[in-house]
mmCIF file as Biopython writes it, N, C-alpha, C and O atoms, coordinates in Angstrom:
data_model
#
loop_
_atom_site.group_PDB
_atom_site.id
_atom_site.type_symbol
_atom_site.label_atom_id
_atom_site.label_alt_id
_atom_site.label_comp_id
_atom_site.label_asym_id
_atom_site.label_entity_id
_atom_site.label_seq_id
_atom_site.pdbx_PDB_ins_code
_atom_site.Cartn_x
_atom_site.Cartn_y
_atom_site.Cartn_z
_atom_site.occupancy
_atom_site.B_iso_or_equiv
_atom_site.auth_seq_id
_atom_site.auth_asym_id
_atom_site.pdbx_PDB_model_num
ATOM 1   N N  . MET A ? 1  ? 22.430 21.323 31.250 1.0 0.0 1  A 1 
ATOM 2   C CA . MET A ? 1  ? 22.159 22.292 32.081 1.0 0.0 1  A 1 
ATOM 3   C C  . MET A ? 1  ? 22.783 22.927 33.360 1.0 0.0 1  A 1 
ATOM 4   O O  . MET A ? 1  ? 22.464 23.986 33.901 1.0 0.0 1  A 1 
ATOM 5   N N  . MET A ? 2  ? 23.782 22.001 33.731 1.0 0.0 2  A 1 
ATOM 6   C CA . MET A ? 2  ? 24.393 22.148 34.890 1.0 0.0 2  A 1 
ATOM 7   C C  . MET A ? 2  ? 25.582 23.270 34.809 1.0 0.0 2  A 1 
ATOM 8   O O  . MET A ? 2  ? 26.058 23.915 35.744 1.0 0.0 2  A 1 
ATOM 9   N N  . GLY A ? 3  ? 25.958 23.321 33.286 1.0 0.0 3  A 1 
ATOM 10  C CA . GLY A ? 3  ? 27.138 24.166 33.181 1.0 0.0 3  A 1 
ATOM 11  C C  . GLY A ? 3  ? 26.534 25.711 33.003 1.0 0.0 3  A 1 
ATOM 12  O O  . GLY A ? 3  ? 27.236 26.700 33.215 1.0 0.0 3  A 1 
ATOM 13  N N  . MET A ? 4  ? 25.191 25.784 32.601 1.0 0.0 4  A 1 
ATOM 14  C CA . MET A ? 4  ? 24.430 27.153 32.474 1.0 0.0 4  A 1 
ATOM 15  C C  . MET A ? 4  ? 24.390 27.321 33.844 1.0 0.0 4  A 1 
ATOM 16  O O  . MET A ? 4  ? 24.919 28.341 34.287 1.0 0.0 4  A 1 
ATOM 17  N N  . ARG A ? 5  ? 23.888 26.558 34.596 1.0 0.0 5  A 1 
ATOM 18  C CA . ARG A ? 5  ? 23.451 27.128 35.775 1.0 0.0 5  A 1 
ATOM 19  C C  . ARG A ? 5  ? 24.920 27.742 36.692 1.0 0.0 5  A 1 
ATOM 20  O O  . ARG A ? 5  ? 24.989 28.737 37.413 1.0 0.0 5  A 1 
ATOM 21  N N  . ARG A ? 6  ? 25.943 26.785 36.359 1.0 0.0 6  A 1 
ATOM 22  C CA . ARG A ? 6  ? 27.191 27.139 37.123 1.0 0.0 6  A 1 
ATOM 23  C C  . ARG A ? 6  ? 27.657 28.721 36.503 1.0 0.0 6  A 1 
ATOM 24  O O  . ARG A ? 6  ? 28.342 29.468 37.202 1.0 0.0 6  A 1 
ATOM 25  N N  . LEU A ? 7  ? 27.255 29.071 35.284 1.0 0.0 7  A 1 
ATOM 26  C CA . LEU A ? 7  ? 27.726 29.951 34.618 1.0 0.0 7  A 1 
ATOM 27  C C  . LEU A ? 7  ? 26.936 31.177 35.265 1.0 0.0 7  A 1 
ATOM 28  O O  . LEU A ? 7  ? 27.567 32.064 35.839 1.0 0.0 7  A 1 
ATOM 29  N N  . CYS A ? 8  ? 25.808 31.207 35.183 1.0 0.0 8  A 1 
ATOM 30  C CA . CYS A ? 8  ? 24.800 32.018 35.922 1.0 0.0 8  A 1 
ATOM 31  C C  . CYS A ? 8  ? 25.164 32.571 37.227 1.0 0.0 8  A 1 
ATOM 32  O O  . CYS A ? 8  ? 25.203 33.751 37.573 1.0 0.0 8  A 1 
ATOM 33  N N  . LEU A ? 9  ? 25.477 31.292 38.023 1.0 0.0 9  A 1 
ATOM 34  C CA . LEU A ? 9  ? 25.924 31.844 39.288 1.0 0.0 9  A 1 
ATOM 35  C C  . LEU A ? 9  ? 27.209 32.619 39.556 1.0 0.0 9  A 1 
ATOM 36  O O  . LEU A ? 9  ? 27.325 33.540 40.364 1.0 0.0 9  A 1 
ATOM 37  N N  . TRP A ? 10 ? 28.174 32.110 38.752 1.0 0.0 10 A 1 
ATOM 38  C CA . TRP A ? 10 ? 29.452 32.866 38.349 1.0 0.0 10 A 1 
ATOM 39  C C  . TRP A ? 10 ? 29.057 34.170 37.905 1.0 0.0 10 A 1 
ATOM 40  O O  . TRP A ? 10 ? 29.636 35.082 38.497 1.0 0.0 10 A 1 
ATOM 41  N N  . LEU A ? 11 ? 28.437 34.427 37.244 1.0 0.0 11 A 1 
ATOM 42  C CA . LEU A ? 11 ? 27.948 35.865 36.505 1.0 0.0 11 A 1 
ATOM 43  C C  . LEU A ? 11 ? 27.639 36.791 37.948 1.0 0.0 11 A 1 
ATOM 44  O O  . LEU A ? 11 ? 28.245 37.766 38.392 1.0 0.0 11 A 1 
ATOM 45  N N  . ILE A ? 12 ? 26.589 36.148 38.404 1.0 0.0 12 A 1 
ATOM 46  C CA . ILE A ? 12 ? 25.892 37.080 39.674 1.0 0.0 12 A 1 
ATOM 47  C C  . ILE A ? 12 ? 27.073 37.462 40.580 1.0 0.0 12 A 1 
ATOM 48  O O  . ILE A ? 12 ? 27.336 38.558 41.075 1.0 0.0 12 A 1 
ATOM 49  N N  . ARG A ? 13 ? 27.697 36.335 40.673 1.0 0.0 13 A 1 
ATOM 50  C CA . ARG A ? 13 ? 28.977 36.652 41.841 1.0 0.0 13 A 1 
ATOM 51  C C  . ARG A ? 13 ? 30.022 37.839 41.295 1.0 0.0 13 A 1 
ATOM 52  O O  . ARG A ? 13 ? 30.547 38.748 41.938 1.0 0.0 13 A 1 
ATOM 53  N N  . ALA A ? 14 ? 30.129 37.518 39.942 1.0 0.0 14 A 1 
ATOM 54  C CA . ALA A ? 14 ? 30.920 38.777 39.543 1.0 0.0 14 A 1 
ATOM 55  C C  . ALA A ? 14 ? 30.549 39.779 39.535 1.0 0.0 14 A 1 
ATOM 56  O O  . ALA A ? 14 ? 31.278 40.760 39.680 1.0 0.0 14 A 1 
ATOM 57  N N  . TYR A ? 15 ? 28.983 39.841 39.317 1.0 0.0 15 A 1 
ATOM 58  C CA . TYR A ? 15 ? 28.108 41.306 39.409 1.0 0.0 15 A 1 
ATOM 59  C C  . TYR A ? 15 ? 28.446 41.793 40.986 1.0 0.0 15 A 1 
ATOM 60  O O  . TYR A ? 15 ? 28.952 42.901 41.163 1.0 0.0 15 A 1 
ATOM 61  N N  . ARG A ? 16 ? 28.162 40.973 42.040 1.0 0.0 16 A 1 
ATOM 62  C CA . ARG A ? 16 ? 28.279 41.223 43.406 1.0 0.0 16 A 1 
ATOM 63  C C  . ARG A ? 16 ? 29.771 41.989 43.684 1.0 0.0 16 A 1 
ATOM 64  O O  . ARG A ? 16 ? 29.837 43.081 44.248 1.0 0.0 16 A 1 
ATOM 65  N N  . TYR A ? 17 ? 30.668 41.422 43.317 1.0 0.0 17 A 1 
ATOM 66  C CA . TYR A ? 17 ? 32.147 41.964 43.635 1.0 0.0 17 A 1 
ATOM 67  C C  . TYR A ? 17 ? 32.688 42.780 42.643 1.0 0.0 17 A 1 
ATOM 68  O O  . TYR A ? 17 ? 33.781 43.296 42.877 1.0 0.0 17 A 1 
ATOM 69  N N  . VAL A ? 18 ? 32.120 43.002 41.554 1.0 0.0 18 A 1 
ATOM 70  C CA . VAL A ? 18 ? 32.603 44.183 40.586 1.0 0.0 18 A 1 
ATOM 71  C C  . VAL A ? 18 ? 31.710 45.249 40.131 1.0 0.0 18 A 1 
ATOM 72  O O  . VAL A ? 18 ? 32.088 46.331 39.682 1.0 0.0 18 A 1 
ATOM 73  N N  . VAL A ? 19 ? 30.655 44.916 40.258 1.0 0.0 19 A 1 
ATOM 74  C CA . VAL A ? 19 ? 29.617 46.290 39.825 1.0 0.0 19 A 1 
ATOM 75  C C  . VAL A ? 19 ? 29.109 46.962 41.005 1.0 0.0 19 A 1 
ATOM 76  O O  . VAL A ? 19 ? 29.253 48.163 41.238 1.0 0.0 19 A 1 
ATOM 77  N N  . SER A ? 20 ? 28.454 46.048 41.798 1.0 0.0 20 A 1 
ATOM 78  C CA . SER A ? 20 ? 27.799 46.245 43.091 1.0 0.0 20 A 1 
ATOM 79  C C  . SER A ? 20 ? 28.350 47.514 43.839 1.0 0.0 20 A 1 
ATOM 80  O O  . SER A ? 20 ? 27.732 48.556 44.058 1.0 0.0 20 A 1 
ATOM 81  N N  . PRO A ? 21 ? 29.729 47.185 44.207 1.0 0.0 21 A 1 
ATOM 82  C CA . PRO A ? 21 ? 30.343 48.133 45.248 1.0 0.0 21 A 1 
ATOM 83  C C  . PRO A ? 21 ? 30.285 49.425 44.632 1.0 0.0 21 A 1 
ATOM 84  O O  . PRO A ? 21 ? 30.252 50.428 45.344 1.0 0.0 21 A 1 
ATOM 85  N N  . TRP A ? 22 ? 30.269 49.502 43.450 1.0 0.0 22 A 1 
ATOM 86  C CA . TRP A ? 22 ? 30.271 50.978 42.836 1.0 0.0 22 A 1 
ATOM 87  C C  . TRP A ? 22 ? 28.931 51.576 42.915 1.0 0.0 22 A 1 
ATOM 88  O O  . TRP A ? 22 ? 28.727 52.784 42.791 1.0 0.0 22 A 1 
ATOM 89  N N  . LEU A ? 23 ? 28.064 50.731 43.116 1.0 0.0 23 A 1 
ATOM 90  C CA . LEU A ? 23 ? 26.438 51.285 43.051 1.0 0.0 23 A 1 
ATOM 91  C C  . LEU A ? 23 ? 25.866 51.432 44.542 1.0 0.0 23 A 1 
ATOM 92  O O  . LEU A ? 23 ? 24.816 51.997 44.848 1.0 0.0 23 A 1 
ATOM 93  N N  . GLY A ? 24 ? 26.745 50.824 45.377 1.0 0.0 24 A 1 
ATOM 94  C CA . GLY A ? 24 ? 26.343 50.976 46.779 1.0 0.0 24 A 1 
ATOM 95  C C  . GLY A ? 24 ? 24.896 50.277 47.201 1.0 0.0 24 A 1 
ATOM 96  O O  . GLY A ? 24 ? 23.999 50.103 46.376 1.0 0.0 24 A 1 
ATOM 97  N N  . PRO A ? 25 ? 24.822 50.009 48.192 1.0 0.0 25 A 1 
ATOM 98  C CA . PRO A ? 25 ? 23.499 49.582 49.065 1.0 0.0 25 A 1 
ATOM 99  C C  . PRO A ? 25 ? 22.122 50.063 48.557 1.0 0.0 25 A 1 
ATOM 100 O O  . PRO A ? 25 ? 21.652 51.145 48.911 1.0 0.0 25 A 1 
ATOM 101 N N  . ALA A ? 26 ? 21.551 49.294 47.791 1.0 0.0 26 A 1 
ATOM 102 C CA . ALA A ? 26 ? 20.222 50.097 47.247 1.0 0.0 26 A 1 
ATOM 103 C C  . ALA A ? 26 ? 18.946 49.263 47.319 1.0 0.0 26 A 1 
ATOM 104 O O  . ALA A ? 26 ? 17.841 49.741 47.065 1.0 0.0 26 A 1 
ATOM 105 N N  . CYS A ? 27 ? 19.144 48.028 47.668 1.0 0.0 27 A 1 
ATOM 106 C CA . CYS A ? 27 ? 17.911 47.062 47.409 1.0 0.0 27 A 1 
ATOM 107 C C  . CYS A ? 27 ? 17.039 47.142 48.438 1.0 0.0 27 A 1 
ATOM 108 O O  . CYS A ? 27 ? 17.508 47.199 49.575 1.0 0.0 27 A 1 
ATOM 109 N N  . ARG A ? 28 ? 16.003 47.155 48.299 1.0 0.0 28 A 1 
ATOM 110 C CA . ARG A ? 28 ? 14.943 47.388 49.142 1.0 0.0 28 A 1 
ATOM 111 C C  . ARG A ? 28 ? 14.314 45.754 49.672 1.0 0.0 28 A 1 
ATOM 112 O O  . ARG A ? 28 ? 13.179 45.548 50.101 1.0 0.0 28 A 1 
ATOM 113 N N  . PHE A ? 29 ? 15.074 45.042 49.548 1.0 0.0 29 A 1 
ATOM 114 C CA . PHE A ? 29 ? 14.263 43.689 49.721 1.0 0.0 29 A 1 
ATOM 115 C C  . PHE A ? 29 ? 15.480 42.891 50.711 1.0 0.0 29 A 1 
ATOM 116 O O  . PHE A ? 29 ? 16.671 43.195 50.771 1.0 0.0 29 A 1 
ATOM 117 N N  . ASP A ? 30 ? 14.871 41.938 51.348 1.0 0.0 30 A 1 
ATOM 118 C CA . ASP A ? 30 ? 15.463 40.901 52.223 1.0 0.0 30 A 1 
ATOM 119 C C  . ASP A ? 30 ? 15.228 39.704 51.926 1.0 0.0 30 A 1 
ATOM 120 O O  . ASP A ? 30 ? 14.103 39.264 52.159 1.0 0.0 30 A 1 
ATOM 121 N N  . PRO A ? 31 ? 16.122 38.954 51.396 1.0 0.0 31 A 1 
ATOM 122 C CA . PRO A ? 31 ? 17.513 39.068 51.118 1.0 0.0 31 A 1 
ATOM 123 C C  . PRO A ? 31 ? 17.441 39.714 49.642 1.0 0.0 31 A 1 
ATOM 124 O O  . PRO A ? 31 ? 16.508 39.609 48.846 1.0 0.0 31 A 1 
ATOM 125 N N  . THR A ? 32 ? 18.910 40.552 49.439 1.0 0.0 32 A 1 
ATOM 126 C CA . THR A ? 32 ? 19.157 41.425 48.318 1.0 0.0 32 A 1 
ATOM 127 C C  . THR A ? 32 ? 18.799 40.561 47.017 1.0 0.0 32 A 1 
ATOM 128 O O  . THR A ? 32 ? 18.602 39.346 47.038 1.0 0.0 32 A 1 
ATOM 129 N N  . CYS A ? 33 ? 18.755 41.249 46.066 1.0 0.0 33 A 1 
ATOM 130 C CA . CYS A ? 33 ? 18.342 40.726 44.849 1.0 0.0 33 A 1 
ATOM 131 C C  . CYS A ? 33 ? 19.278 39.805 44.323 1.0 0.0 33 A 1 
ATOM 132 O O  . CYS A ? 33 ? 18.905 38.713 43.895 1.0 0.0 33 A 1 
ATOM 133 N N  . SER A ? 34 ? 20.702 40.228 44.318 1.0 0.0 34 A 1 
ATOM 134 C CA . SER A ? 34 ? 21.552 39.205 43.782 1.0 0.0 34 A 1 
ATOM 135 C C  . SER A ? 34 ? 21.611 38.102 44.840 1.0 0.0 34 A 1 
ATOM 136 O O  . SER A ? 34 ? 21.961 37.059 44.287 1.0 0.0 34 A 1 
ATOM 137 N N  . GLN A ? 35 ? 21.386 37.918 46.247 1.0 0.0 35 A 1 
ATOM 138 C CA . GLN A ? 35 ? 21.199 36.934 46.899 1.0 0.0 35 A 1 
ATOM 139 C C  . GLN A ? 35 ? 20.127 35.876 46.620 1.0 0.0 35 A 1 
ATOM 140 O O  . GLN A ? 35 ? 20.199 34.648 46.562 1.0 0.0 35 A 1 
ATOM 141 N N  . TYR A ? 36 ? 19.079 36.761 46.460 1.0 0.0 36 A 1 
ATOM 142 C CA . TYR A ? 36 ? 17.781 36.127 45.798 1.0 0.0 36 A 1 
ATOM 143 C C  . TYR A ? 36 ? 18.120 35.225 44.870 1.0 0.0 36 A 1 
ATOM 144 O O  . TYR A ? 36 ? 17.936 34.008 44.896 1.0 0.0 36 A 1 
ATOM 145 N N  . ALA A ? 37 ? 18.773 36.078 43.812 1.0 0.0 37 A 1 
ATOM 146 C CA . ALA A ? 37 ? 19.226 35.344 42.287 1.0 0.0 37 A 1 
ATOM 147 C C  . ALA A ? 37 ? 19.902 34.019 42.658 1.0 0.0 37 A 1 
ATOM 148 O O  . ALA A ? 37 ? 19.482 32.930 42.267 1.0 0.0 37 A 1 
ATOM 149 N N  . LEU A ? 38 ? 20.918 34.175 43.394 1.0 0.0 38 A 1 
ATOM 150 C CA . LEU A ? 38 ? 21.686 33.074 43.659 1.0 0.0 38 A 1 
ATOM 151 C C  . LEU A ? 38 ? 21.198 31.870 44.296 1.0 0.0 38 A 1 
ATOM 152 O O  . LEU A ? 38 ? 21.619 30.754 43.991 1.0 0.0 38 A 1 
ATOM 153 N N  . ASP A ? 39 ? 20.295 32.086 45.199 1.0 0.0 39 A 1 
ATOM 154 C CA . ASP A ? 39 ? 19.403 31.208 46.130 1.0 0.0 39 A 1 
ATOM 155 C C  . ASP A ? 39 ? 18.408 30.409 44.828 1.0 0.0 39 A 1 
ATOM 156 O O  . ASP A ? 39 ? 18.346 29.197 44.620 1.0 0.0 39 A 1 
ATOM 157 N N  . ALA A ? 40 ? 17.848 31.268 44.238 1.0 0.0 40 A 1 
ATOM 158 C CA . ALA A ? 40 ? 16.609 30.904 43.315 1.0 0.0 40 A 1 
ATOM 159 C C  . ALA A ? 40 ? 17.298 30.072 41.919 1.0 0.0 40 A 1 
ATOM 160 O O  . ALA A ? 40 ? 16.609 29.233 41.340 1.0 0.0 40 A 1 
ATOM 161 N N  . ILE A ? 41 ? 18.501 30.341 41.517 1.0 0.0 41 A 1 
ATOM 162 C CA . ILE A ? 41 ? 19.152 29.555 40.493 1.0 0.0 41 A 1 
ATOM 163 C C  . ILE A ? 41 ? 19.313 28.074 41.430 1.0 0.0 41 A 1 
ATOM 164 O O  . ILE A ? 41 ? 18.637 27.049 41.342 1.0 0.0 41 A 1 
ATOM 165 N N  . ALA A ? 42 ? 20.282 28.337 42.195 1.0 0.0 42 A 1 
ATOM 166 C CA . ALA A ? 42 ? 20.721 27.331 42.819 1.0 0.0 42 A 1 
ATOM 167 C C  . ALA A ? 42 ? 19.447 26.069 43.296 1.0 0.0 42 A 1 
ATOM 168 O O  . ALA A ? 42 ? 19.459 24.856 43.087 1.0 0.0 42 A 1 
ATOM 169 N N  . ARG A ? 43 ? 18.788 26.618 43.745 1.0 0.0 43 A 1 
ATOM 170 C CA . ARG A ? 43 ? 17.659 25.620 44.312 1.0 0.0 43 A 1 
ATOM 171 C C  . ARG A ? 43 ? 16.713 25.049 43.236 1.0 0.0 43 A 1 
ATOM 172 O O  . ARG A ? 43 ? 16.385 23.864 43.193 1.0 0.0 43 A 1 
ATOM 173 N N  . TYR A ? 44 ? 16.260 26.106 42.275 1.0 0.0 44 A 1 
ATOM 174 C CA . TYR A ? 44 ? 15.279 25.590 41.027 1.0 0.0 44 A 1 
ATOM 175 C C  . TYR A ? 44 ? 15.870 25.370 39.563 1.0 0.0 44 A 1 
ATOM 176 O O  . TYR A ? 44 ? 15.253 24.848 38.635 1.0 0.0 44 A 1 
ATOM 177 N N  . GLY A ? 45 ? 17.240 25.886 39.516 1.0 0.0 45 A 1 
ATOM 178 C CA . GLY A ? 45 ? 17.794 25.563 38.281 1.0 0.0 45 A 1 
ATOM 179 C C  . GLY A ? 45 ? 17.644 26.941 37.491 1.0 0.0 45 A 1 
ATOM 180 O O  . GLY A ? 45 ? 17.158 27.849 38.165 1.0 0.0 45 A 1 
ATOM 181 N N  . VAL A ? 46 ? 18.036 27.294 35.963 1.0 0.0 46 A 1 
ATOM 182 C CA . VAL A ? 46 ? 18.032 28.310 35.243 1.0 0.0 46 A 1 
ATOM 183 C C  . VAL A ? 46 ? 16.643 28.817 35.020 1.0 0.0 46 A 1 
ATOM 184 O O  . VAL A ? 46 ? 16.140 29.900 35.317 1.0 0.0 46 A 1 
ATOM 185 N N  . LEU A ? 47 ? 16.126 27.719 34.397 1.0 0.0 47 A 1 
ATOM 186 C CA . LEU A ? 47 ? 14.847 28.292 34.095 1.0 0.0 47 A 1 
ATOM 187 C C  . LEU A ? 47 ? 13.499 28.759 34.807 1.0 0.0 47 A 1 
ATOM 188 O O  . LEU A ? 47 ? 12.856 29.743 34.441 1.0 0.0 47 A 1 
ATOM 189 N N  . ARG A ? 48 ? 13.202 28.042 35.723 1.0 0.0 48 A 1 
ATOM 190 C CA . ARG A ? 48 ? 12.410 28.332 37.126 1.0 0.0 48 A 1 
ATOM 191 C C  . ARG A ? 48 ? 12.993 29.271 37.895 1.0 0.0 48 A 1 
ATOM 192 O O  . ARG A ? 48 ? 12.234 30.159 38.284 1.0 0.0 48 A 1 
ATOM 193 N N  . GLY A ? 49 ? 14.165 29.336 38.239 1.0 0.0 49 A 1 
ATOM 194 C CA . GLY A ? 49 ? 14.788 29.819 39.306 1.0 0.0 49 A 1 
ATOM 195 C C  . GLY A ? 49 ? 15.044 31.598 38.324 1.0 0.0 49 A 1 
ATOM 196 O O  . GLY A ? 49 ? 14.862 32.741 38.741 1.0 0.0 49 A 1 
ATOM 197 N N  . GLY A ? 50 ? 15.457 31.164 37.122 1.0 0.0 50 A 1 
ATOM 198 C CA . GLY A ? 50 ? 15.563 32.670 36.618 1.0 0.0 50 A 1 
ATOM 199 C C  . GLY A ? 50 ? 13.913 33.289 36.153 1.0 0.0 50 A 1 
ATOM 200 O O  . GLY A ? 50 ? 13.816 34.473 35.830 1.0 0.0 50 A 1 
ATOM 201 N N  . GLY A ? 51 ? 12.998 32.622 36.156 1.0 0.0 51 A 1 
ATOM 202 C CA . GLY A ? 51 ? 11.868 33.130 36.178 1.0 0.0 51 A 1 
ATOM 203 C C  . GLY A ? 51 ? 11.209 33.940 37.435 1.0 0.0 51 A 1 
ATOM 204 O O  . GLY A ? 51 ? 10.506 34.942 37.303 1.0 0.0 51 A 1 
ATOM 205 N N  . LEU A ? 52 ? 11.560 33.330 38.674 1.0 0.0 52 A 1 
ATOM 206 C CA . LEU A ? 52 ? 11.336 33.729 39.733 1.0 0.0 52 A 1 
ATOM 207 C C  . LEU A ? 52 ? 12.623 35.263 39.968 1.0 0.0 52 A 1 
ATOM 208 O O  . LEU A ? 52 ? 12.367 36.215 40.705 1.0 0.0 52 A 1 
ATOM 209 N N  . VAL A ? 53 ? 13.356 35.189 39.511 1.0 0.0 53 A 1 
ATOM 210 C CA . VAL A ? 53 ? 14.349 36.375 39.457 1.0 0.0 53 A 1 
ATOM 211 C C  . VAL A ? 53 ? 13.466 37.260 38.810 1.0 0.0 53 A 1 
ATOM 212 O O  . VAL A ? 53 ? 12.937 38.208 39.391 1.0 0.0 53 A 1 
ATOM 213 N N  . LEU A ? 54 ? 13.291 36.977 37.615 1.0 0.0 54 A 1 
ATOM 214 C CA . LEU A ? 54 ? 12.735 38.132 36.560 1.0 0.0 54 A 1 
ATOM 215 C C  . LEU A ? 54 ? 11.519 38.780 37.372 1.0 0.0 54 A 1 
ATOM 216 O O  . LEU A ? 54 ? 11.495 39.972 37.679 1.0 0.0 54 A 1 
ATOM 217 N N  . VAL A ? 55 ? 10.565 37.909 37.667 1.0 0.0 55 A 1 
ATOM 218 C CA . VAL A ? 55 ? 9.359  38.660 38.811 1.0 0.0 55 A 1 
ATOM 219 C C  . VAL A ? 55 ? 9.916  39.375 39.681 1.0 0.0 55 A 1 
ATOM 220 O O  . VAL A ? 55 ? 9.563  40.554 39.639 1.0 0.0 55 A 1 
ATOM 221 N N  . ARG A ? 56 ? 10.923 39.017 40.737 1.0 0.0 56 A 1 
ATOM 222 C CA . ARG A ? 56 ? 11.380 39.854 41.680 1.0 0.0 56 A 1 
ATOM 223 C C  . ARG A ? 56 ? 11.782 41.333 41.048 1.0 0.0 56 A 1 
ATOM 224 O O  . ARG A ? 56 ? 11.461 42.440 41.481 1.0 0.0 56 A 1 
ATOM 225 N N  . LEU A ? 57 ? 12.539 41.026 39.956 1.0 0.0 57 A 1 
ATOM 226 C CA . LEU A ? 57 ? 13.515 42.240 39.435 1.0 0.0 57 A 1 
ATOM 227 C C  . LEU A ? 57 ? 12.182 43.210 38.989 1.0 0.0 57 A 1 
ATOM 228 O O  . LEU A ? 57 ? 12.340 44.431 38.998 1.0 0.0 57 A 1 
ATOM 229 N N  . LEU A ? 58 ? 11.046 42.708 38.653 1.0 0.0 58 A 1 
ATOM 230 C CA . LEU A ? 58 ? 10.206 43.516 38.120 1.0 0.0 58 A 1 
ATOM 231 C C  . LEU A ? 58 ? 9.520  44.135 39.272 1.0 0.0 58 A 1 
ATOM 232 O O  . LEU A ? 58 ? 8.850  45.119 38.957 1.0 0.0 58 A 1 
ATOM 233 N N  . LYS A ? 59 ? 9.510  43.865 40.341 1.0 0.0 59 A 1 
ATOM 234 C CA . LYS A ? 59 ? 8.983  44.424 41.607 1.0 0.0 59 A 1 
ATOM 235 C C  . LYS A ? 59 ? 9.762  45.365 42.257 1.0 0.0 59 A 1 
ATOM 236 O O  . LYS A ? 59 ? 9.355  46.045 43.198 1.0 0.0 59 A 1 
ATOM 237 N N  . CYS A ? 60 ? 11.262 45.442 41.614 1.0 0.0 60 A 1 
ATOM 238 C CA . CYS A ? 60 ? 11.820 46.373 42.164 1.0 0.0 60 A 1 
ATOM 239 C C  . CYS A ? 60 ? 11.630 47.992 41.353 1.0 0.0 60 A 1 
ATOM 240 O O  . CYS A ? 60 ? 12.118 48.326 40.273 1.0 0.0 60 A 1 
ATOM 241 N N  . HIS A ? 61 ? 10.852 48.728 42.181 1.0 0.0 61 A 1 
ATOM 242 C CA . HIS A ? 61 ? 10.544 50.160 41.609 1.0 0.0 61 A 1 
ATOM 243 C C  . HIS A ? 61 ? 10.037 51.001 42.908 1.0 0.0 61 A 1 
ATOM 244 O O  . HIS A ? 61 ? 9.797  50.446 43.980 1.0 0.0 61 A 1 
ATOM 245 N N  . PRO A ? 62 ? 9.938  52.021 42.752 1.0 0.0 62 A 1 
ATOM 246 C CA . PRO A ? 62 ? 9.590  53.009 43.926 1.0 0.0 62 A 1 
ATOM 247 C C  . PRO A ? 62 ? 8.432  52.870 44.647 1.0 0.0 62 A 1 
ATOM 248 O O  . PRO A ? 62 ? 8.260  53.353 45.767 1.0 0.0 62 A 1 
ATOM 249 N N  . LEU A ? 63 ? 7.484  52.099 43.914 1.0 0.0 63 A 1 
ATOM 250 C CA . LEU A ? 63 ? 6.075  51.917 44.497 1.0 0.0 63 A 1 
ATOM 251 C C  . LEU A ? 63 ? 5.647  51.014 45.122 1.0 0.0 63 A 1 
ATOM 252 O O  . LEU A ? 63 ? 4.542  50.951 45.662 1.0 0.0 63 A 1 
ATOM 253 N N  . HIS A ? 64 ? 6.940  49.794 45.101 1.0 0.0 64 A 1 
ATOM 254 C CA . HIS A ? 64 ? 6.881  48.704 45.818 1.0 0.0 64 A 1 
ATOM 255 C C  . HIS A ? 64 ? 7.489  48.795 47.014 1.0 0.0 64 A 1 
ATOM 256 O O  . HIS A ? 64 ? 8.655  49.182 47.092 1.0 0.0 64 A 1 
ATOM 257 N N  . PRO A ? 65 ? 6.717  48.425 48.159 1.0 0.0 65 A 1 
ATOM 258 C CA . PRO A ? 65 ? 7.290  49.181 49.421 1.0 0.0 65 A 1 
ATOM 259 C C  . PRO A ? 65 ? 8.834  47.806 49.975 1.0 0.0 65 A 1 
ATOM 260 O O  . PRO A ? 65 ? 9.516  47.958 50.989 1.0 0.0 65 A 1 
ATOM 261 N N  . GLY A ? 66 ? 8.976  46.745 49.080 1.0 0.0 66 A 1 
ATOM 262 C CA . GLY A ? 66 ? 10.009 45.526 49.595 1.0 0.0 66 A 1 
ATOM 263 C C  . GLY A ? 66 ? 9.787  44.977 50.462 1.0 0.0 66 A 1 
ATOM 264 O O  . GLY A ? 66 ? 8.676  44.449 50.516 1.0 0.0 66 A 1 
ATOM 265 N N  . GLY A ? 67 ? 10.651 44.828 51.503 1.0 0.0 67 A 1 
ATOM 266 C CA . GLY A ? 67 ? 10.644 43.980 52.645 1.0 0.0 67 A 1 
ATOM 267 C C  . GLY A ? 67 ? 11.086 42.765 52.375 1.0 0.0 67 A 1 
ATOM 268 O O  . GLY A ? 67 ? 11.822 42.573 51.407 1.0 0.0 67 A 1 
ATOM 269 N N  . GLU A ? 68 ? 10.668 41.710 53.252 1.0 0.0 68 A 1 
ATOM 270 C CA . GLU A ? 68 ? 11.265 40.264 53.380 1.0 0.0 68 A 1 
ATOM 271 C C  . GLU A ? 68 ? 10.430 39.407 51.965 1.0 0.0 68 A 1 
ATOM 272 O O  . GLU A ? 68 ? 9.244  39.443 51.638 1.0 0.0 68 A 1 
ATOM 273 N N  . ASP A ? 69 ? 11.216 38.909 51.546 1.0 0.0 69 A 1 
ATOM 274 C CA . ASP A ? 69 ? 10.869 37.991 50.250 1.0 0.0 69 A 1 
ATOM 275 C C  . ASP A ? 69 ? 11.988 36.981 49.756 1.0 0.0 69 A 1 
ATOM 276 O O  . ASP A ? 69 ? 12.924 37.108 48.966 1.0 0.0 69 A 1 
ATOM 277 N N  . PRO A ? 70 ? 11.537 35.957 50.508 1.0 0.0 70 A 1 
ATOM 278 C CA . PRO A ? 70 ? 12.735 34.946 50.432 1.0 0.0 70 A 1 
ATOM 279 C C  . PRO A ? 70 ? 12.346 33.851 49.428 1.0 0.0 70 A 1 
ATOM 280 O O  . PRO A ? 70 ? 11.133 33.717 49.263 1.0 0.0 70 A 1 
ATOM 281 N N  . VAL A ? 71 ? 13.151 33.053 48.735 1.0 0.0 71 A 1 
ATOM 282 C CA . VAL A ? 71 ? 12.633 32.125 47.683 1.0 0.0 71 A 1 
ATOM 283 C C  . VAL A ? 71 ? 11.973 31.162 48.413 1.0 0.0 71 A 1 
ATOM 284 O O  . VAL A ? 71 ? 12.303 30.610 49.462 1.0 0.0 71 A 1 
ATOM 285 N N  . ARG A ? 72 ? 10.690 30.992 47.505 1.0 0.0 72 A 1 
ATOM 286 C CA . ARG A ? 72 ? 9.813  29.758 47.945 1.0 0.0 72 A 1 
ATOM 287 C C  . ARG A ? 72 ? 9.843  28.600 47.077 1.0 0.0 72 A 1 
ATOM 288 O O  . ARG A ? 72 ? 9.182  27.601 47.359 1.0 0.0 72 A 1 
#
């Protein structure tokens, strides 16, 4: 499972350095969604951390106010 965790973290970092600069700053949350994903997967692993990331991404829409939402 450690290999899967490292792969997921690498993919998120690749997104941050390759794709994210083209999209510009648009995250309504603090920390950003990609930082949240890194923290959640590093702390809880791929399954539980990935579930937290999925819930976070589902909150990303114009009707949600955003704000501070740290990994708990």
